[in-house]
C-alpha positions as CSV (number, residue, x, y, z in Angstrom):
1,M,-42.6,14.9,-26.6
2,L,-41.3,17.0,-23.3
3,L,-42.9,14.2,-21.7
4,R,-40.8,11.3,-22.7
5,S,-37.3,13.1,-22.8
6,P,-36.7,12.2,-18.8
7,L,-38.5,8.5,-20.0
8,K,-36.0,7.5,-22.4
9,G,-33.1,9.1,-20.3
10,S,-34.4,6.7,-17.4
11,C,-34.8,4.0,-19.8
12,T,-30.7,4.4,-21.5
13,A,-29.0,4.5,-18.0
14,L,-31.6,1.2,-17.1
15,V,-29.5,-0.7,-19.9
16,A,-26.4,0.7,-19.8
17,L,-26.3,0.0,-16.0
18,T,-27.8,-3.7,-17.0
19,L,-24.6,-4.3,-19.3
20,A,-22.0,-3.0,-17.2
21,L,-24.0,-6.3,-14.5
22,A,-24.2,-8.5,-17.0
23,A,-20.2,-8.2,-18.0
24,S,-19.3,-8.0,-14.5
25,V,-21.3,-11.3,-13.2
26,P,-19.6,-13.7,-15.3
27,A,-16.6,-12.8,-13.1
28,Y,-18.5,-14.6,-10.4
29,A,-17.7,-18.1,-11.8
30,Q,-13.6,-17.4,-11.7
31,D,-13.3,-16.9,-8.4
32,P,-11.8,-19.3,-6.2
33,P,-14.1,-21.9,-4.7
34,P,-15.3,-21.0,-1.6
35,V,-14.5,-22.9,1.9
36,Y,-17.8,-23.8,3.5
37,Q,-16.7,-23.9,7.0
38,Q,-18.5,-27.3,9.0
39,G,-22.2,-26.9,9.4
40,K,-24.9,-24.0,9.4
41,Q,-23.6,-20.4,10.6
42,Y,-26.5,-18.9,12.7
43,S,-27.5,-15.3,13.3
44,F,-30.1,-13.5,15.9
45,E,-30.6,-9.8,16.4
46,L,-33.2,-8.1,18.7
47,K,-34.1,-4.8,16.9
48,G,-36.0,-2.2,17.4
49,D,-36.1,2.0,17.2
50,G,-38.4,5.1,17.7
51,F,-39.4,8.7,18.5
52,L,-41.4,11.0,20.9
53,R,-42.7,13.8,18.9
54,Q,-44.7,17.2,19.7
55,E,-46.8,19.1,17.1
56,W,-47.7,22.2,16.8
57,T,-50.3,23.4,13.6
58,D,-51.5,26.7,12.7
59,S,-55.1,26.4,12.6
60,I,-55.9,25.1,9.1
61,T,-58.5,22.6,7.9
62,F,-57.2,19.5,10.0
63,I,-58.9,19.0,13.9
64,E,-56.3,17.7,15.9
65,N,-53.5,21.5,15.9
66,D,-51.8,20.4,19.0
67,R,-51.0,17.1,19.3
68,A,-48.1,14.1,20.8
69,L,-47.0,11.4,19.6
70,A,-44.9,8.4,19.9
71,R,-43.7,5.3,18.3
72,L,-41.9,2.3,18.9
73,R,-41.0,-0.6,16.8
74,P,-39.2,-3.0,17.5
75,R,-38.6,-6.8,15.2
76,V,-36.2,-10.1,15.4
77,E,-34.2,-11.8,12.7
78,L,-32.8,-14.8,12.6
79,G,-30.3,-15.9,10.2
80,I,-29.8,-19.0,8.9
81,D,-26.4,-19.0,6.0
82,R,-28.3,-17.3,3.3
83,L,-31.5,-17.1,4.8
84,L,-32.5,-14.4,6.6
85,L,-36.9,-13.9,8.5
86,G,-37.9,-10.8,10.3
87,V,-40.7,-10.1,12.1
88,G,-41.4,-6.8,13.7
89,G,-44.5,-4.5,15.3
90,D,-45.3,-1.3,15.0
91,F,-46.5,0.5,18.0
92,G,-47.9,4.2,18.5
93,V,-50.0,6.2,20.5
94,G,-51.2,9.8,20.3
95,S,-53.3,11.9,20.7
96,A,-56.4,10.8,20.0
97,P,-58.6,12.2,17.1
98,S,-61.5,13.7,17.7
99,P,-63.9,12.8,16.2
100,P,-63.0,8.9,15.9
101,L,-60.1,8.3,13.5
102,E,-62.7,6.5,11.3
103,N,-65.4,9.5,10.9
104,V,-62.4,12.1,10.1
105,P,-62.9,12.9,6.1
106,L,-59.0,13.5,5.8
107,L,-55.9,11.3,6.7
108,R,-53.1,13.7,7.4
109,D,-50.7,10.8,8.5
110,N,-49.7,7.7,7.2
111,F,-50.4,5.2,10.5
112,D,-52.7,5.2,13.4
113,P,-51.9,7.8,15.9
114,R,-52.9,5.0,18.2
115,D,-52.3,1.5,16.7
116,A,-50.6,-2.1,17.7
117,R,-50.0,-4.2,13.9
118,L,-47.6,-5.9,12.3
119,D,-44.7,-3.3,11.2
120,L,-42.2,-6.8,9.2
121,A,-42.5,-10.0,8.0
122,F,-40.7,-11.1,5.6
123,A,-38.0,-13.6,4.0
124,R,-34.4,-12.5,2.2
125,V,-32.5,-15.0,0.5
126,Q,-28.6,-14.5,-1.1
127,A,-29.0,-16.5,-3.2
128,A,-26.0,-16.1,-5.2
129,S,-23.3,-13.6,-4.6
130,W,-24.7,-11.3,-7.0
131,M,-28.4,-11.8,-5.8
132,R,-31.2,-10.8,-3.0
133,L,-34.3,-12.0,-2.9
134,D,-36.8,-10.5,-1.2
135,A,-40.5,-11.9,-0.3
136,G,-43.5,-10.8,2.8
137,R,-43.7,-7.4,4.5
138,F,-40.2,-5.6,3.6
139,V,-37.8,-2.1,4.3
140,M,-38.5,-0.1,0.6
141,P,-35.2,-1.2,-0.9
142,V,-35.0,1.4,-3.4
143,R,-33.0,4.7,-1.1
144,F,-36.2,7.1,-3.1
145,T,-36.4,10.6,-1.0
146,E,-39.8,11.2,0.9
147,M,-41.8,13.0,-2.2
148,V,-42.0,9.5,-3.6
149,W,-42.1,6.6,-0.3
150,D,-43.1,7.6,3.2
151,R,-39.9,5.8,4.7
152,D,-42.4,4.2,7.4
153,L,-44.3,2.6,4.9
154,R,-43.3,-1.3,3.9
155,P,-43.9,-3.2,0.4
156,Q,-45.8,-5.5,0.3
157,G,-44.9,-8.5,-2.3
158,A,-41.7,-9.5,-3.2
159,A,-38.4,-8.0,-4.9
160,A,-35.3,-9.2,-6.6
161,T,-32.2,-7.4,-6.3
162,L,-28.9,-7.8,-8.5
163,E,-25.5,-6.2,-7.7
164,A,-22.0,-5.8,-8.1
165,K,-19.5,-4.5,-5.7
166,D,-16.0,-2.9,-6.8
167,R,-16.1,-2.6,-10.4
168,G,-13.8,-0.2,-11.6
169,P,-15.2,3.0,-10.2
170,F,-18.1,1.8,-8.5
171,K,-18.5,0.5,-4.7
172,R,-22.2,-0.9,-5.9
173,L,-24.2,-1.6,-8.8
174,A,-27.5,-2.1,-8.6
175,L,-30.7,-3.3,-10.6
176,T,-33.9,-3.6,-8.1
177,G,-37.2,-5.0,-9.5
178,L,-40.2,-4.9,-6.9
179,G,-43.8,-6.4,-7.0
180,A,-46.0,-5.6,-4.1
181,R,-50.2,-4.8,-3.6
182,G,-51.9,-3.2,-0.5
183,S,-48.4,-1.4,1.2
184,H,-50.4,1.1,2.8
185,V,-51.3,1.0,6.3
186,F,-54.9,2.0,5.2
187,P,-58.3,0.9,4.6
188,Q,-57.4,-0.7,8.0
189,D,-60.3,-3.2,7.4
190,G,-58.0,-5.3,5.4
191,G,-54.8,-6.2,7.8
192,A,-52.0,-7.2,6.9
193,F,-51.7,-9.8,3.2
194,D,-55.1,-8.9,2.5
195,F,-54.7,-8.9,-1.3
196,S,-57.9,-8.5,-2.1
197,G,-59.5,-5.2,-3.4
198,R,-55.7,-3.5,-2.6
199,E,-53.5,-0.7,-4.5
200,T,-50.7,-2.5,-6.9
201,L,-47.3,-0.9,-7.4
202,W,-44.6,-2.5,-10.0
203,L,-41.0,-0.6,-9.8
204,A,-38.1,-1.3,-11.8
205,S,-34.7,0.5,-10.4
206,A,-31.2,1.3,-10.7
207,S,-28.1,2.4,-8.7
208,A,-24.8,3.0,-8.7
209,L,-22.5,4.5,-6.2
210,A,-19.4,5.3,-7.1
211,G,-15.9,6.8,-4.1
212,I,-14.3,9.6,-4.1
213,G,-11.6,9.7,-2.1
214,E,-11.3,7.5,1.2
215,R,-14.6,9.4,2.9
216,A,-17.2,10.8,0.5
217,T,-19.4,8.8,-2.5
218,V,-21.3,9.7,-4.8
219,E,-24.7,8.1,-6.1
220,L,-27.6,8.4,-8.7
221,V,-30.6,6.2,-8.8
222,A,-33.2,5.8,-11.7
223,S,-36.4,4.2,-11.2
224,Y,-40.0,3.8,-12.7
225,L,-42.9,3.2,-11.0
226,T,-46.6,2.8,-12.4
227,W,-49.3,1.9,-9.8
228,S,-52.5,1.2,-10.5
229,D,-55.8,-0.9,-9.3
230,L,-56.1,2.8,-7.4
231,D,-60.5,2.8,-7.1
232,H,-58.5,0.3,-3.6
233,L,-57.0,3.5,-2.3
234,D,-58.7,4.5,0.9
235,P,-60.3,8.3,-0.5
236,R,-59.6,9.9,2.8
237,L,-55.7,9.9,1.7
238,R,-56.9,12.1,-1.6
239,R,-54.5,14.4,-0.1
240,Q,-53.7,16.9,-3.3
241,N,-54.1,14.4,-6.2
242,T,-56.7,15.5,-8.4
243,R,-60.3,13.1,-8.2
244,A,-62.8,12.7,-10.4
245,S,-65.7,14.2,-8.1
246,A,-65.7,15.6,-4.7
247,G,-64.5,12.5,-2.5
248,G,-64.4,10.0,-5.1
249,P,-61.3,8.6,-6.8
250,L,-58.7,9.3,-8.4
251,A,-59.0,10.6,-11.8
252,R,-55.3,10.5,-13.2
253,G,-53.4,7.9,-13.5
254,Y,-49.4,7.2,-11.8
255,D,-46.2,6.7,-14.1
256,V,-43.2,8.3,-12.1
257,V,-40.3,8.7,-13.5
258,D,-38.0,9.3,-11.0
259,V,-33.9,10.3,-10.5
260,V,-32.2,10.9,-7.1
261,A,-28.6,11.9,-6.9
262,R,-26.8,12.2,-3.5
263,F,-23.8,13.1,-1.7
264,A,-22.1,11.9,1.3
265,R,-18.7,12.3,3.2
266,E,-17.9,10.7,6.4
267,G,-16.5,12.3,9.4
268,R,-17.1,14.2,12.9
269,V,-19.9,16.0,11.6
270,G,-21.3,13.6,8.3
271,V,-22.4,15.1,5.5
272,Q,-25.5,14.2,3.0
273,L,-26.5,16.6,-0.1
274,A,-30.0,15.3,-2.0
275,A,-31.2,16.7,-5.0
276,D,-34.6,14.1,-6.6
277,F,-36.7,15.1,-9.4
278,C,-39.4,13.2,-10.2
279,R,-42.1,13.0,-13.0
280,N,-45.4,11.7,-13.7
281,T,-45.6,10.4,-17.8
282,A,-49.3,9.4,-17.3
283,V,-50.5,13.6,-18.0
284,D,-49.5,16.3,-19.0
285,D,-50.0,19.1,-16.8
286,R,-48.5,19.3,-13.1
287,N,-47.0,16.5,-12.6
288,D,-43.1,17.6,-12.1
289,G,-42.0,17.6,-8.6
290,L,-38.6,18.4,-6.7
291,W,-37.1,17.9,-3.4
292,L,-33.4,19.1,-2.7
293,A,-32.4,18.2,1.3
294,A,-29.0,18.8,3.1
295,V,-28.0,17.1,6.3
296,L,-25.7,17.2,9.1
297,G,-24.8,15.2,11.9
298,S,-26.9,11.6,13.0
299,T,-29.0,9.5,15.7
300,T,-27.5,6.9,14.6
301,S,-23.9,7.5,14.2
302,A,-23.3,10.8,15.7
303,R,-25.6,13.0,18.9
304,A,-27.3,15.1,16.7
305,R,-29.3,15.3,13.2
306,L,-30.1,18.8,11.8
307,E,-31.9,18.3,7.9
308,Y,-33.4,21.6,5.7
309,V,-35.7,20.5,3.0
310,F,-37.0,22.5,0.5
311,A,-39.6,21.4,-1.8
312,K,-41.9,22.3,-5.4
313,V,-44.4,19.3,-5.8
314,D,-47.4,19.4,-8.4
315,P,-50.9,18.1,-7.2
316,D,-50.1,15.1,-9.9
317,A,-46.4,14.8,-9.6
318,T,-46.3,11.1,-7.7
319,L,-49.0,9.1,-5.4
320,A,-49.3,11.4,-2.8
321,A,-50.6,8.9,-1.0
322,F,-47.7,6.8,-0.3
323,A,-45.7,10.3,-0.2
324,A,-44.3,11.3,3.3
325,D,-46.6,12.6,6.3
326,D,-45.0,14.8,7.8
327,F,-45.9,17.7,5.2
328,L,-49.5,18.7,5.8
329,W,-49.8,18.2,1.9
330,E,-47.4,15.8,0.0
331,T,-48.6,17.1,-3.3
332,G,-49.3,20.6,-4.3
333,W,-47.2,22.4,-2.7
334,E,-44.2,24.5,-2.1
335,G,-42.1,25.1,1.0
336,H,-39.4,23.9,3.7
337,R,-38.9,22.0,6.1
338,G,-36.5,22.3,9.4
339,D,-35.9,19.3,11.7
340,L,-33.3,18.9,14.4
341,G,-33.3,15.4,15.9
342,R,-31.3,14.0,19.3
343,R,-30.4,11.0,20.7
344,S,-30.7,10.4,24.2
345,T,-30.4,7.3,25.0
346,T,-29.4,4.1,23.6
347,T,-29.4,0.7,24.7
348,G,-28.7,-2.3,22.4
349,R,-29.8,-1.8,19.0
350,C,-32.6,0.5,20.4
351,T,-32.7,4.6,20.0
352,W,-34.5,7.1,21.1
353,W,-34.9,10.4,20.2
354,P,-36.9,13.3,20.3
355,S,-36.9,15.5,17.3
356,A,-38.8,18.8,16.9
357,S,-39.3,20.3,12.9
358,G,-41.0,22.8,11.7
359,S,-42.3,24.4,8.3
360,R,-43.6,26.0,6.2
361,M,-45.8,26.0,2.8
362,R,-47.8,28.0,0.1
363,R,-50.3,26.2,-1.4
364,G,-52.3,29.0,-3.8
365,S,-53.2,31.7,-1.4
366,R,-52.2,30.9,1.4
367,T,-49.5,30.3,3.7
368,V,-49.4,27.5,6.5
369,T,-46.6,27.3,9.3
370,S,-46.5,24.9,11.5
371,G,-44.1,23.3,14.2
């Protein structure tokens, strides 16, 4: 069947990469014995990021059409030999929703605009030069686009990554397996590390990064994600996913194959190009998503960053609750988005930048413009 072909292709890539990694791992045993320094190695870092954003949205179904947002996410990381411990918070101040958030029928964002909560709390162990283990609430280890995973959300569970570096033309080969439960910010009544009555995610991913010349790289990431226990998702996160009834639970399953190809070139003005295709293999229709992006510059290594995105996402291409909340409808729409960010202040590891964005979306016969 047509729906099986992407999954077979993804499985073939996973098997091939598994063989490549299996062939490279024994080579580490042939390396000379490491020279250990006396005593343990310690590190301590204080990091943070934040942004200020003003939004103007044309009159649609949302109550807040003109709002300001400010978010700050400080974190502390302590390293002891091969162990890294980290904890961080997420503090947000924004326009108060009216009525209060608990009475809003639909959730536009993947965060509370007025909130103070635990963002990160993780332990990472570099078990070997080719194995890394993560547990707790940590940054997503797979490089998805925001069509599938909002970078502001944190998996809550455990992950294992096997990797080989500098093997022939490849700078990095990696396999990642992840299990998580209760990774969304909503519902809020549970809090961090409440695993009872929450949605579950299982994920397997393979990636290959190859160099092109001295400054350019090409990366391919193939992943399979499957969600379960979706009856526990906050019903206000329905977005455009199909419902069994109005305001009821989701009517369809979500077993998503996702393939991302990236090209990046370093220079005075860095360039990144990305193409992402996903298909929900659990259903037979309205199940494809396409995401194309181009980025110039950076707000971390340069003074400014310009990003353009075109996306065409079917209503049930992926689980919309975990897609990026920078769009008004995470699934079930077609449109363009532009974002311009400028770094204004850098102190230590903390960077603040103002940003402005605009997008034009077409959903059925309705056209919506936001900025």
